[in-house]
N, CA, C and O atoms as a GROMACS GRO file, in nm:
protein
  292
    1MET      N    1   0.066  -0.109   0.004
    1MET     CA    2  -0.020  -0.002   0.006
    1MET      C    3   0.091   0.132  -0.032
    1MET      O    4   0.073   0.222  -0.114
    2GLY      N    5   0.213   0.108   0.061
    2GLY     CA    6   0.302   0.208   0.034
    2GLY      C    7   0.248   0.335   0.139
    2GLY      O    8   0.214   0.315   0.255
    3LYS      N    9   0.248   0.456   0.077
    3LYS     CA   10   0.257   0.588   0.156
    3LYS      C   11   0.101   0.595   0.228
    3LYS      O   12   0.097   0.641   0.342
    4ILE      N   13  -0.001   0.560   0.177
    4ILE     CA   14  -0.126   0.562   0.237
    4ILE      C   15  -0.128   0.452   0.360
    4ILE      O   16  -0.218   0.449   0.444
    5ALA      N   17  -0.036   0.380   0.357
    5ALA     CA   18  -0.054   0.282   0.503
    5ALA      C   19   0.046   0.366   0.591
    5ALA      O   20   0.067   0.305   0.696
    6GLN      N   21   0.091   0.442   0.588
    6GLN     CA   22   0.183   0.533   0.675
    6GLN      C   23   0.069   0.630   0.743
    6GLN      O   24   0.112   0.712   0.824
    7GLY      N   25  -0.053   0.629   0.721
    7GLY     CA   26  -0.153   0.711   0.760
    7GLY      C   27  -0.246   0.795   0.685
    7GLY      O   28  -0.257   0.761   0.567
    8VAL      N   29  -0.315   0.892   0.719
    8VAL     CA   30  -0.452   0.914   0.646
    8VAL      C   31  -0.363   1.046   0.558
    8VAL      O   32  -0.286   1.118   0.621
    9LYS      N   33  -0.383   1.062   0.426
    9LYS     CA   34  -0.319   1.111   0.329
    9LYS      C   35  -0.420   1.196   0.256
    9LYS      O   36  -0.530   1.146   0.236
   10GLN      N   37  -0.397   1.322   0.213
   10GLN     CA   38  -0.485   1.373   0.087
   10GLN      C   39  -0.446   1.371  -0.012
   10GLN      O   40  -0.330   1.334  -0.024
   11PRO      N   41  -0.517   1.406  -0.124
   11PRO     CA   42  -0.473   1.348  -0.254
   11PRO      C   43  -0.330   1.394  -0.299
   11PRO      O   44  -0.243   1.323  -0.350
   12GLY      N   45  -0.322   1.558  -0.263
   12GLY     CA   46  -0.210   1.607  -0.320
   12GLY      C   47  -0.076   1.548  -0.239
   12GLY      O   48   0.030   1.548  -0.301
   13GLN      N   49  -0.079   1.509  -0.134
   13GLN     CA   50   0.021   1.433  -0.050
   13GLN      C   51   0.050   1.292  -0.110
   13GLN      O   52   0.166   1.250  -0.118
   14LEU      N   53  -0.062   1.216  -0.155
   14LEU     CA   54  -0.029   1.103  -0.224
   14LEU      C   55   0.053   1.100  -0.356
   14LEU      O   56   0.134   1.012  -0.388
   15ARG      N   57   0.010   1.233  -0.443
   15ARG     CA   58   0.047   1.254  -0.569
   15ARG      C   59   0.214   1.293  -0.568
   15ARG      O   60   0.299   1.248  -0.645
   16ARG      N   61   0.232   1.381  -0.466
   16ARG     CA   62   0.371   1.427  -0.456
   16ARG      C   63   0.450   1.310  -0.407
   16ARG      O   64   0.570   1.320  -0.433
   17SER      N   65   0.419   1.217  -0.353
   17SER     CA   66   0.495   1.081  -0.276
   17SER      C   67   0.504   0.971  -0.381
   17SER      O   68   0.564   0.868  -0.350
   18ILE      N   69   0.458   0.982  -0.486
   18ILE     CA   70   0.462   0.904  -0.600
   18ILE      C   71   0.542   0.946  -0.726
   18ILE      O   72   0.478   1.013  -0.807
   19HIS      N   73   0.636   0.926  -0.750
   19HIS     CA   74   0.715   0.978  -0.897
   19HIS      C   75   0.675   0.967  -0.982
   19HIS      O   76   0.667   0.847  -1.004
   20ARG      N   77   0.623   1.045  -1.091
   20ARG     CA   78   0.574   1.051  -1.231
   20ARG      C   79   0.414   1.017  -1.216
   20ARG      O   80   0.362   1.002  -1.327
   21LEU      N   81   0.347   1.004  -1.134
   21LEU     CA   82   0.194   0.964  -1.142
   21LEU      C   83   0.110   1.114  -1.165
   21LEU      O   84   0.125   1.220  -1.104
   22THR      N   85   0.036   1.087  -1.253
   22THR     CA   86  -0.047   1.208  -1.296
   22THR      C   87  -0.174   1.193  -1.210
   22THR      O   88  -0.211   1.092  -1.150
   23LYS      N   89  -0.239   1.326  -1.217
   23LYS     CA   90  -0.364   1.328  -1.137
   23LYS      C   91  -0.463   1.229  -1.180
   23LYS      O   92  -0.512   1.150  -1.099
   24LYS      N   93  -0.491   1.229  -1.291
   24LYS     CA   94  -0.579   1.135  -1.356
   24LYS      C   95  -0.581   0.999  -1.342
   24LYS      O   96  -0.682   0.931  -1.323
   25VAL      N   97  -0.447   0.952  -1.353
   25VAL     CA   98  -0.419   0.800  -1.320
   25VAL      C   99  -0.448   0.796  -1.169
   25VAL      O  100  -0.520   0.703  -1.133
   26MET      N  101  -0.408   0.877  -1.078
   26MET     CA  102  -0.411   0.869  -0.946
   26MET      C  103  -0.557   0.855  -0.870
   26MET      O  104  -0.584   0.794  -0.766
   27TYR      N  105  -0.644   0.936  -0.960
   27TYR     CA  106  -0.812   0.944  -0.944
   27TYR      C  107  -0.857   0.816  -0.948
   27TYR      O  108  -0.923   0.771  -0.854
   28GLN      N  109  -0.828   0.746  -1.054
   28GLN     CA  110  -0.869   0.638  -1.148
   28GLN      C  111  -0.827   0.510  -1.017
   28GLN      O  112  -0.903   0.427  -0.968
   29ARG      N  113  -0.694   0.532  -0.989
   29ARG     CA  114  -0.682   0.413  -0.896
   29ARG      C  115  -0.719   0.409  -0.752
   29ARG      O  116  -0.728   0.299  -0.696
   30LEU      N  117  -0.745   0.534  -0.676
   30LEU     CA  118  -0.811   0.549  -0.574
   30LEU      C  119  -0.959   0.519  -0.586
   30LEU      O  120  -1.017   0.467  -0.491
   31LYS      N  121  -1.018   0.549  -0.693
   31LYS     CA  122  -1.174   0.519  -0.712
   31LYS      C  123  -1.181   0.350  -0.718
   31LYS      O  124  -1.276   0.290  -0.668
   32LYS      N  125  -1.093   0.296  -0.772
   32LYS     CA  126  -1.087   0.147  -0.806
   32LYS      C  127  -1.046   0.090  -0.644
   32LYS      O  128  -1.118   0.006  -0.591
   33LEU      N  129  -0.950   0.133  -0.587
   33LEU     CA  130  -0.936   0.077  -0.421
   33LEU      C  131  -1.059   0.107  -0.343
   33LEU      O  132  -1.109   0.022  -0.270
   34GLU      N  133  -1.116   0.240  -0.358
   34GLU     CA  134  -1.220   0.267  -0.267
   34GLU      C  135  -1.350   0.143  -0.304
   34GLU      O  136  -1.409   0.090  -0.210
   35ARG      N  137  -1.378   0.111  -0.432
   35ARG     CA  138  -1.456   0.043  -0.495
   35ARG      C  139  -1.457  -0.113  -0.434
   35ARG      O  140  -1.558  -0.180  -0.413
   36TYR      N  141  -1.315  -0.154  -0.412
   36TYR     CA  142  -1.310  -0.273  -0.363
   36TYR      C  143  -1.256  -0.286  -0.188
   36TYR      O  144  -1.187  -0.375  -0.139
   37LYS      N  145  -1.314  -0.165  -0.122
   37LYS     CA  146  -1.313  -0.143  -0.014
   37LYS      C  147  -1.158  -0.151   0.048
   37LYS      O  148  -1.130  -0.188   0.162
   38ILE      N  149  -1.092  -0.119  -0.026
   38ILE     CA  150  -0.940  -0.119   0.023
   38ILE      C  151  -0.879   0.006   0.110
   38ILE      O  152  -0.805  -0.001   0.208
   39ILE      N  153  -0.939   0.136   0.040
   39ILE     CA  154  -0.946   0.226   0.085
   39ILE      C  155  -1.079   0.328   0.138
   39ILE      O  156  -1.192   0.305   0.094
   40GLN      N  157  -1.063   0.407   0.208
   40GLN     CA  158  -1.180   0.484   0.268
   40GLN      C  159  -1.195   0.629   0.232
   40GLN      O  160  -1.092   0.684   0.272
   41ARG      N  161  -1.261   0.704   0.185
   41ARG     CA  162  -1.268   0.838   0.123
   41ARG      C  163  -1.352   0.913   0.222
   41ARG      O  164  -1.472   0.889   0.236
   42LYS      N  165  -1.283   1.010   0.296
   42LYS     CA  166  -1.334   1.088   0.396
   42LYS      C  167  -1.347   1.235   0.337
   42LYS      O  168  -1.247   1.275   0.278
   43LYS      N  169  -1.447   1.316   0.342
   43LYS     CA  170  -1.469   1.428   0.328
   43LYS      C  171  -1.482   1.512   0.439
   43LYS      O  172  -1.584   1.501   0.507
   44ILE      N  173  -1.369   1.618   0.479
   44ILE     CA  174  -1.386   1.678   0.594
   44ILE      C  175  -1.442   1.811   0.608
   44ILE      O  176  -1.471   1.850   0.721
   45SER      N  177  -1.465   1.903   0.480
   45SER     CA  178  -1.534   2.013   0.468
   45SER      C  179  -1.566   2.024   0.341
   45SER      O  180  -1.507   1.954   0.258
   46ASP      N  181  -1.684   2.132   0.298
   46ASP     CA  182  -1.721   2.142   0.184
   46ASP      C  183  -1.657   2.266   0.115
   46ASP      O  184  -1.639   2.255  -0.006
   47LYS      N  185  -1.615   2.395   0.182
   47LYS     CA  186  -1.573   2.480   0.143
   47LYS      C  187  -1.445   2.544   0.226
   47LYS      O  188  -1.445   2.598   0.337
   48PRO      N  189  -1.354   2.526   0.151
   48PRO     CA  190  -1.307   2.451   0.044
   48PRO      C  191  -1.312   2.312   0.053
   48PRO      O  192  -1.291   2.255   0.160
   49LEU      N  193  -1.340   2.245  -0.059
   49LEU     CA  194  -1.340   2.083  -0.036
   49LEU      C  195  -1.215   2.041  -0.003
   49LEU      O  196  -1.114   2.093  -0.051
   50LYS      N  197  -1.213   1.945   0.080
   50LYS     CA  198  -1.095   1.870   0.150
   50LYS      C  199  -1.155   1.733   0.171
   50LYS      O  200  -1.266   1.709   0.220
   51VAL      N  201  -1.052   1.635   0.120
   51VAL     CA  202  -1.097   1.498   0.121
   51VAL      C  203  -0.941   1.460   0.177
   51VAL      O  204  -0.839   1.527   0.165
   52TYR      N  205  -0.957   1.334   0.239
   52TYR     CA  206  -0.870   1.281   0.273
   52TYR      C  207  -0.864   1.103   0.262
   52TYR      O  208  -0.968   1.055   0.309
   53TYR      N  209  -0.785   1.015   0.219
   53TYR     CA  210  -0.806   0.871   0.226
   53TYR      C  211  -0.735   0.804   0.313
   53TYR      O  212  -0.622   0.849   0.336
   54LEU      N  213  -0.771   0.699   0.374
   54LEU     CA  214  -0.721   0.599   0.462
   54LEU      C  215  -0.730   0.461   0.450
   54LEU      O  216  -0.825   0.422   0.382
   55LEU      N  217  -0.651   0.367   0.502
   55LEU     CA  218  -0.679   0.218   0.469
   55LEU      C  219  -0.823   0.161   0.562
   55LEU      O  220  -0.845   0.192   0.679
   56THR      N  221  -0.884   0.097   0.502
   56THR     CA  222  -0.983   0.032   0.561
   56THR      C  223  -0.928  -0.104   0.646
   56THR      O  224  -0.807  -0.125   0.630
   57PRO      N  225  -0.990  -0.184   0.721
   57PRO     CA  226  -0.960  -0.284   0.781
   57PRO      C  227  -0.917  -0.383   0.681
   57PRO      O  228  -0.815  -0.447   0.705
   58LEU      N  229  -0.979  -0.402   0.578
   58LEU     CA  230  -0.900  -0.496   0.472
   58LEU      C  231  -0.810  -0.452   0.417
   58LEU      O  232  -0.723  -0.529   0.374
   59GLY      N  233  -0.798  -0.296   0.397
   59GLY     CA  234  -0.685  -0.270   0.339
   59GLY      C  235  -0.536  -0.288   0.430
   59GLY      O  236  -0.426  -0.320   0.386
   60LYS      N  237  -0.569  -0.260   0.553
   60LYS     CA  238  -0.456  -0.270   0.678
   60LYS      C  239  -0.415  -0.441   0.641
   60LYS      O  240  -0.294  -0.466   0.635
   61LYS      N  241  -0.499  -0.539   0.618
   61LYS     CA  242  -0.484  -0.680   0.617
   61LYS      C  243  -0.372  -0.718   0.497
   61LYS      O  244  -0.277  -0.796   0.497
   62ILE      N  245  -0.429  -0.620   0.386
   62ILE     CA  246  -0.344  -0.646   0.280
   62ILE      C  247  -0.197  -0.598   0.274
   62ILE      O  248  -0.101  -0.648   0.215
   63ASP      N  249  -0.207  -0.462   0.368
   63ASP     CA  250  -0.066  -0.417   0.379
   63ASP      C  251   0.026  -0.505   0.453
   63ASP      O  252   0.145  -0.522   0.428
   64ARG      N  253  -0.043  -0.560   0.547
   64ARG     CA  254   0.053  -0.663   0.640
   64ARG      C  255   0.098  -0.765   0.550
   64ARG      O  256   0.218  -0.785   0.533
   65LEU      N  257  -0.022  -0.854   0.472
   65LEU     CA  258   0.030  -0.947   0.376
   65LEU      C  259   0.147  -0.894   0.282
   65LEU      O  260   0.249  -0.961   0.267
   66ILE      N  261   0.131  -0.797   0.233
   66ILE     CA  262   0.228  -0.725   0.121
   66ILE      C  263   0.371  -0.730   0.219
   66ILE      O  264   0.461  -0.802   0.178
   67LYS      N  265   0.387  -0.670   0.319
   67LYS     CA  266   0.500  -0.672   0.409
   67LYS      C  267   0.554  -0.812   0.426
   67LYS      O  268   0.675  -0.824   0.409
   68VAL      N  269   0.486  -0.916   0.455
   68VAL     CA  270   0.516  -1.027   0.472
   68VAL      C  271   0.575  -1.094   0.341
   68VAL      O  272   0.678  -1.160   0.339
   69ILE      N  273   0.508  -1.070   0.250
   69ILE     CA  274   0.561  -1.134   0.120
   69ILE      C  275   0.682  -1.068   0.055
   69ILE      O  276   0.759  -1.137  -0.011
   70LYS      N  277   0.704  -0.926   0.072
   70LYS     CA  278   0.834  -0.870   0.062
   70LYS      C  279   0.955  -0.947   0.124
   70LYS      O  280   1.053  -0.982   0.059
   71ASN      N  281   0.936  -0.970   0.261
   71ASN     CA  282   1.008  -1.022   0.355
   71ASN      C  283   1.074  -1.167   0.318
   71ASN      O  284   1.176  -1.214   0.368
   72ILE      N  285   1.001  -1.221   0.229
   72ILE     CA  286   1.023  -1.365   0.220
   72ILE      C  287   1.168  -1.385   0.127
   72ILE      O  288   1.184  -1.335   0.015
   73ASP      N  289   1.244  -1.450   0.183
   73ASP     CA  290   1.389  -1.467   0.126
   73ASP      C  291   1.384  -1.561   0.002
   73ASP      O  292   1.487  -1.588  -0.059
   0.00000   0.00000   0.00000
């Protein structure tokens, strides 16, 4: 899960942390992850619109699994 697994992130923070990621592709991926219930989108204010993303319980399980797989020799 990378950067989002490190805590709540706003879209701008995510985009800056992933080299060469376009805004369009980022939002496509975020929508897909939200559809699969891996991340959750929270709106914290209307004007100006502020949104942040965080891992769901399923997303946290997947993140732990990815970390285990990375550590396999």
